[in-house]
N, C-alpha and C positions, 0 to 999 in steps of 0.2 A: 572486425566488429565484434564484440563479444559475444558467445554466444551463451545457448540454453545451456549446456552441460557447464561453463564456467560458474555462471550463475547458481545453479546448484549446488555445484561443488564447493564454492567459496561467496557466500551474499556479502553484501554490502556491509560493512563495519558497523553501521548501524542497526541495520536488520539483526546482528548478531545480539547487540548491544540490547535492543527491545525483546529479545528473544522470540525472532520471528521464524519460522517453520514455514520454509517454502514448500507446497505441495504441487507446483504448478508453474511452469514459466515455459513462456510460447510467446512469438510477437503478438497473437491474438486474445493472448488472456495469461493474466497473473494470478494464481488463486494463492493463498498464505494462512496459518491459522496463530493464533498470537493465545497465550495464556492469559489472564487477567492475573496477576499477582497484587500483592498489595502495592506494591513502590510502585504500580503503573493507576493506584487508584486516588482518588479525592475521598469526602467525607458526603455522603454516605460511602462506605465502601465497595463505589462502581468504578469503571475504568474510566479516568481522566479523560476530557474531550482534545488534549495537546497530545495524548496518548493515541485516541485514535485514528488523529489527523496525523502523527507522525506516521502512524501503521499504514495510513492510504497513501501517504506523497511516497513512502519507500515503493509500495507495490506498482505507482504510477511512473518513479523513476526508474525501475528494472523492466516495466514494459518500453517504457521509451527508449532503454539502453539498447535492446532487443533488436529493437528497428532504426539504430541509428548506421550513420553511413559510417566506412572507415575512417578515424582518425578523429571524429565531431565527440562532442559533449553534451552534455545537458544540465540545465539548474530548473527548478520551479520556478515561474514567473506569477501566478496565481492561483488561489484554494478557495473553495466554499465550500464549506461542511456544513450539513442539516443533521443534526442531531434528533434522535428518531426514540431512543429508548437504554433503557440503562441496562449494562453488563457488569453483575457483580462480581468483586473477588472471587476466582475460585473455578470461572466461568471460563471457555476457550470460543474465540470469538473466528469469525472466518470474513476473509478479505478476498473478493472477487474483482479484480480491474478489469475493463475492458476499453477497449480506443470506443473515442467518439469521433477524434480526426488526427490522422498523420500526415502531417504534411513537412515539407523542406525544411521551416523556419520556425513551426510550433507545432507539439501532438497535445492532444485534449484525451485526457484518462478518468471516467467514471467507475468509482469503486463502490461496492454496498457492502457495507460491513453487517454480519449475523452473528447472532447466536448460534450455538452448533445446532441448535431446535427450531431455528428461524426465523427468533425475533428479531426486526431490524432494529440495531442500532444507530446506523449513522449511514449516507448516503454523502460522497467527495468527488469533486469535480475538480480537477489542477489541469494548469496550463503548465506545460515544459516548453523550454526556450531551444532549441539545436542550436548548440555553438560550433 
């Protein structure tokens, strides 16, 4: 089983690419920050929806990984995003990901993305398949 220490010491490759900073990672909750850089934006200069979805998907994957039995893997099989407000370039968004369901075959995670000031950006629910 992947440990919290391993995730914190060496995040997933795509998490590094996004510039995601993991703040907390436990089997019950994953929190991270993401600086809204120009290359993650659309026009006007606000966080691109795909970047928000990738941020949330990465957190749900980490949460699932921390709950997997030895030798198991995971992949996302469904994701639903509600976009609630913009995150302008230069701001930092916070993702808080918590489990809705942790089963033997699937896990469902919900990620709330907000600005540091607490304004809602997106709410993402995803289903992870346990392989």
